[in-house]
C-alpha positions as a Markdown table, in Angstrom:
| # | Residue | x | y | z |
|---|---|---|---|---|
| 1 | Unk | 12.1 | 19.5 | -18.1 |
| 2 | Unk | 9.3 | 21.1 | -17.4 |
| 3 | Unk | 7.3 | 18.3 | -18.6 |
| 4 | Unk | 8.4 | 16.4 | -16.3 |
| 5 | Unk | 8.1 | 18.6 | -13.4 |
| 6 | Unk | 4.1 | 18.3 | -14.6 |
| 7 | Unk | 4.4 | 14.4 | -14.7 |
| 8 | Unk | 5.4 | 14.8 | -10.9 |
| 9 | Unk | 2.0 | 15.6 | -9.4 |
| 10 | Unk | 1.1 | 12.0 | -12.0 |
| 11 | Unk | 3.5 | 10.1 | -10.9 |
| 12 | Unk | 2.2 | 11.3 | -6.7 |
| 13 | Unk | -1.1 | 10.6 | -7.5 |
| 14 | Unk | -0.6 | 6.9 | -9.2 |
| 15 | Unk | 1.7 | 5.9 | -6.7 |
| 16 | Unk | -1.1 | 7.6 | -3.5 |
| 17 | Unk | -3.5 | 5.4 | -5.0 |
| 18 | Unk | -1.5 | 2.1 | -4.5 |
| 19 | Unk | -1.1 | 2.8 | -0.6 |
| 20 | Unk | -5.0 | 2.9 | -0.7 |
| 21 | Unk | -5.3 | 0.0 | -2.8 |
| 22 | Unk | -3.0 | -2.2 | -0.9 |
| 23 | Unk | -5.2 | -1.5 | 2.1 |
| 24 | Unk | -3.1 | -1.3 | 4.9 |
| 25 | Unk | -3.2 | 0.3 | 8.1 |
| 26 | Unk | -6.3 | 3.5 | 8.3 |
| 27 | Unk | -3.1 | 5.7 | 8.8 |
| 28 | Unk | -1.7 | 5.4 | 6.2 |
| 29 | Unk | -5.1 | 5.4 | 4.1 |
| 30 | Unk | -5.5 | 8.7 | 5.8 |
| 31 | Unk | -2.2 | 9.8 | 5.1 |
| 32 | Unk | -2.1 | 8.4 | 1.0 |
| 33 | Unk | -5.7 | 10.4 | 1.0 |
| 34 | Unk | -4.1 | 14.0 | 2.4 |
| 35 | Unk | -1.2 | 13.2 | -0.6 |
| 36 | Unk | -3.9 | 12.4 | -3.2 |
| 37 | Unk | -6.5 | 15.8 | -3.0 |
| 38 | Unk | -1.7 | 17.4 | -2.9 |
| 39 | Unk | -1.9 | 15.9 | -6.3 |
| 40 | Unk | -5.0 | 16.8 | -7.3 |
| 41 | Unk | -4.6 | 20.4 | -6.0 |
| 42 | Unk | -1.5 | 20.0 | -7.8 |
| 43 | Unk | -2.9 | 19.6 | -11.2 |
| 44 | Unk | -5.5 | 21.4 | -10.8 |
| 45 | Unk | -3.4 | 24.0 | -10.3 |
| 46 | Unk | -2.3 | 24.0 | -14.0 |
| 47 | Unk | -5.3 | 24.9 | -15.4 |
| 48 | Unk | -6.9 | 26.9 | -11.9 |
| 49 | Unk | -6.2 | 29.6 | -10.2 |
| 50 | Unk | -4.2 | 29.2 | -7.0 |
| 51 | Unk | -7.8 | 30.4 | -4.6 |
| 52 | Unk | -10.1 | 27.5 | -7.0 |
| 53 | Unk | -8.0 | 25.4 | -6.5 |
| 54 | Unk | -6.6 | 26.2 | -3.3 |
| 55 | Unk | -10.4 | 25.0 | -2.4 |
| 56 | Unk | -9.9 | 20.7 | -3.5 |
| 57 | Unk | -7.0 | 20.7 | -0.8 |
| 58 | Unk | -8.2 | 21.5 | 1.8 |
| 59 | Unk | -11.8 | 20.5 | 1.0 |
| 60 | Unk | -9.4 | 16.8 | 0.5 |
| 61 | Unk | -8.1 | 17.3 | 4.2 |
| 62 | Unk | -11.4 | 18.5 | 6.1 |
| 63 | Unk | -12.4 | 15.2 | 4.3 |
| 64 | Unk | -10.0 | 13.2 | 5.5 |
| 65 | Unk | -10.3 | 15.2 | 8.7 |
| 66 | Unk | -14.1 | 14.0 | 9.3 |
| 67 | Unk | -12.5 | 10.6 | 8.3 |
| 68 | Unk | -10.2 | 10.1 | 11.1 |
| 69 | Unk | -11.9 | 11.1 | 13.1 |
| 70 | Unk | -14.8 | 8.5 | 13.2 |
| 71 | Unk | -12.6 | 5.9 | 13.9 |
| 72 | Unk | -13.3 | 4.6 | 17.5 |
| 73 | Unk | -11.4 | 4.7 | 20.6 |
| 74 | Unk | -11.0 | 1.1 | 21.2 |
| 75 | Unk | -9.8 | 0.5 | 17.7 |
| 76 | Unk | -7.0 | 4.0 | 17.3 |
| 77 | Unk | -5.0 | 1.3 | 19.3 |
| 78 | Unk | -5.3 | -1.2 | 17.0 |
| 79 | Unk | -2.4 | -1.2 | 15.3 |
| 80 | Unk | -3.0 | -4.3 | 12.4 |
| 81 | Unk | -6.3 | -2.3 | 11.5 |
| 82 | Unk | -7.6 | -3.1 | 7.9 |
| 83 | Unk | -4.0 | -5.2 | 6.3 |
| 84 | Unk | -3.7 | -7.8 | 4.5 |
| 85 | Unk | -2.1 | -10.6 | 4.4 |
| 86 | Unk | 0.8 | -10.4 | 2.0 |
| 87 | Unk | -0.8 | -12.7 | -1.0 |
| 88 | Unk | -3.4 | -9.8 | -0.7 |
| 89 | Unk | -1.0 | -7.4 | -1.5 |
| 90 | Unk | 0.9 | -8.7 | -4.1 |
| 91 | Unk | -2.2 | -9.8 | -6.0 |
| 92 | Unk | -3.2 | -6.0 | -5.4 |
| 93 | Unk | 0.5 | -5.0 | -6.7 |
| 94 | Unk | 0.6 | -6.5 | -9.4 |
| 95 | Unk | -3.2 | -5.0 | -10.4 |
| 96 | Unk | -2.4 | -1.6 | -9.7 |
| 97 | Unk | 0.7 | -2.1 | -12.1 |
| 98 | Unk | -2.0 | -3.7 | -14.9 |
| 99 | Unk | -4.2 | -0.4 | -14.0 |
| 100 | Unk | -1.1 | 2.0 | -14.1 |
| 101 | Unk | -0.7 | 0.9 | -18.2 |
| 102 | Unk | -4.1 | 0.3 | -18.7 |
| 103 | Unk | -4.4 | 4.0 | -17.9 |
| 104 | Unk | -0.9 | 5.1 | -20.1 |
| 105 | Unk | -2.3 | 3.5 | -22.7 |
| 106 | Unk | -5.4 | 5.3 | -22.4 |
| 107 | Unk | -4.4 | 8.1 | -22.7 |
| 108 | Unk | -4.3 | 9.1 | -26.2 |
| 109 | Unk | -8.0 | 8.1 | -27.2 |
| 110 | Unk | -8.9 | 10.2 | -24.1 |
| 111 | Unk | -6.9 | 13.1 | -26.0 |
| 112 | Unk | -8.9 | 12.6 | -29.0 |
| 113 | Unk | -12.6 | 13.2 | -27.0 |
| 114 | Unk | -11.6 | 15.5 | -24.7 |
| 115 | Unk | -8.8 | 18.6 | -24.7 |
| 116 | Unk | -7.3 | 17.5 | -21.7 |
| 117 | Unk | -3.7 | 18.0 | -21.5 |
| 118 | Unk | -1.7 | 14.3 | -20.6 |
| 119 | Unk | -0.7 | 14.7 | -17.2 |
| 120 | Unk | -4.3 | 15.5 | -16.2 |
| 121 | Unk | -5.8 | 12.7 | -18.6 |
| 122 | Unk | -2.9 | 10.3 | -17.1 |
| 123 | Unk | -3.9 | 10.8 | -13.8 |
| 124 | Unk | -8.1 | 10.9 | -14.0 |
| 125 | Unk | -8.5 | 7.5 | -15.4 |
| 126 | Unk | -5.9 | 6.5 | -13.2 |
| 127 | Unk | -7.5 | 7.9 | -10.1 |
| 128 | Unk | -11.0 | 6.4 | -11.5 |
| 129 | Unk | -10.3 | 3.5 | -12.5 |
| 130 | Unk | -8.3 | 2.5 | -8.5 |
| 131 | Unk | -11.5 | 4.3 | -7.1 |
| 132 | Unk | -13.7 | 1.9 | -9.3 |
| 133 | Unk | -11.5 | -1.1 | -8.4 |
| 134 | Unk | -11.5 | -0.2 | -5.0 |
| 135 | Unk | -14.8 | -0.2 | -4.6 |
| 136 | Unk | -15.1 | -3.7 | -6.0 |
| 137 | Unk | -12.9 | -5.3 | -4.1 |
| 138 | Unk | -14.6 | -4.7 | -0.4 |
| 139 | Unk | -17.9 | -4.4 | 1.4 |
| 140 | Unk | -16.1 | -2.1 | 4.0 |
| 141 | Unk | -18.0 | 1.3 | 5.2 |
| 142 | Unk | -13.8 | 2.8 | 5.2 |
| 143 | Unk | -12.8 | 1.3 | 1.9 |
| 144 | Unk | -16.0 | 2.2 | 0.0 |
| 145 | Unk | -15.9 | 5.6 | 1.2 |
| 146 | Unk | -12.2 | 5.6 | 0.3 |
| 147 | Unk | -13.3 | 4.4 | -3.7 |
| 148 | Unk | -15.5 | 7.0 | -3.8 |
| 149 | Unk | -13.6 | 9.8 | -2.7 |
| 150 | Unk | -11.1 | 8.4 | -4.9 |
| 151 | Unk | -13.2 | 9.0 | -8.1 |
| 152 | Unk | -14.5 | 12.0 | -7.2 |
| 153 | Unk | -11.1 | 12.5 | -7.4 |
| 154 | Unk | -10.3 | 11.5 | -10.9 |
| 155 | Unk | -13.1 | 13.0 | -12.3 |
| 156 | Unk | -12.5 | 17.0 | -10.3 |
| 157 | Unk | -9.2 | 16.2 | -12.3 |
| 158 | Unk | -10.1 | 15.2 | -16.0 |
| 159 | Unk | -13.1 | 18.3 | -15.6 |
| 160 | Unk | -11.5 | 21.0 | -14.0 |
| 161 | Unk | -9.7 | 21.0 | -17.5 |
| 162 | Unk | -12.7 | 21.4 | -19.3 |
| 163 | Unk | -14.9 | 24.1 | -16.6 |
| 164 | Unk | -13.8 | 26.8 | -14.9 |
| 165 | Unk | -16.6 | 27.8 | -12.6 |
| 166 | Unk | -16.2 | 28.3 | -9.0 |
| 167 | Unk | -19.8 | 27.7 | -8.5 |
| 168 | Unk | -18.2 | 24.3 | -9.7 |
| 169 | Unk | -15.9 | 23.7 | -8.1 |
| 170 | Unk | -18.2 | 25.1 | -4.7 |
| 171 | Unk | -20.5 | 21.9 | -5.9 |
| 172 | Unk | -17.4 | 19.6 | -6.3 |
| 173 | Unk | -16.1 | 20.1 | -2.7 |
| 174 | Unk | -20.1 | 20.1 | -1.0 |
| 175 | Unk | -20.4 | 16.7 | -3.1 |
| 176 | Unk | -16.8 | 15.7 | -1.7 |
| 177 | Unk | -17.4 | 16.4 | 2.5 |
| 178 | Unk | -21.4 | 14.9 | 1.8 |
| 179 | Unk | -19.1 | 12.2 | 0.9 |
| 180 | Unk | -17.0 | 12.1 | 3.7 |
| 181 | Unk | -19.6 | 12.7 | 6.7 |
| 182 | Unk | -22.2 | 10.3 | 4.1 |
| 183 | Unk | -18.9 | 7.6 | 5.7 |
| 184 | Unk | -18.8 | 8.4 | 8.7 |
| 185 | Unk | -21.8 | 8.2 | 9.3 |
| 186 | Unk | -21.8 | 4.6 | 8.1 |
| 187 | Unk | -18.3 | 3.9 | 10.4 |
| 188 | Unk | -20.2 | 5.0 | 13.3 |
| 189 | Unk | -23.7 | 3.0 | 12.5 |
| 190 | Unk | -21.2 | 0.0 | 11.6 |
| 191 | Unk | -19.3 | 0.1 | 14.7 |
| 192 | Unk | -22.8 | 0.8 | 17.1 |
| 193 | Unk | -23.9 | -2.5 | 15.5 |
| 194 | Unk | -20.7 | -4.2 | 16.7 |
| 195 | Unk | -21.1 | -3.3 | 20.4 |
């Protein structure tokens, strides 16, 4: 029973990467990013104290709020912002399934190198892989920032089980917020040049 409870946040992280990768409406992406940081919090909670793990949750939600505030008002009313075709969604879903299988297959190999729990390894490897895949399949600043935050979330999960320092937690939170602010700035620059 305990192993099943430990797998729930890893499965949640996998489902969140699916939502982010399918390139749906920006509102769904912000919600998925928030849920991704809930999963990161839950996973890191198994190796860090609650206060330190909460830093991940709060920082991720703040990053999502910064990115959501950078969407221009005229695009908020558009319901089809960042939608993909049905063929592309099917293609991305198949790629997601393949990446989940690859991440699951890599868990024993990574466990030989790093002393990390299997659920943390699976979630970390999957988030890193899906973030890198998302980075490679887009040119939109919005999607690139989500990909970078996903890669960094996977890194945070894996690194949290190796290092339990308050200073490192603060530095990782600073990098997360920096990525969000840079993404918001670049999106505002793009929106200004489009007008």
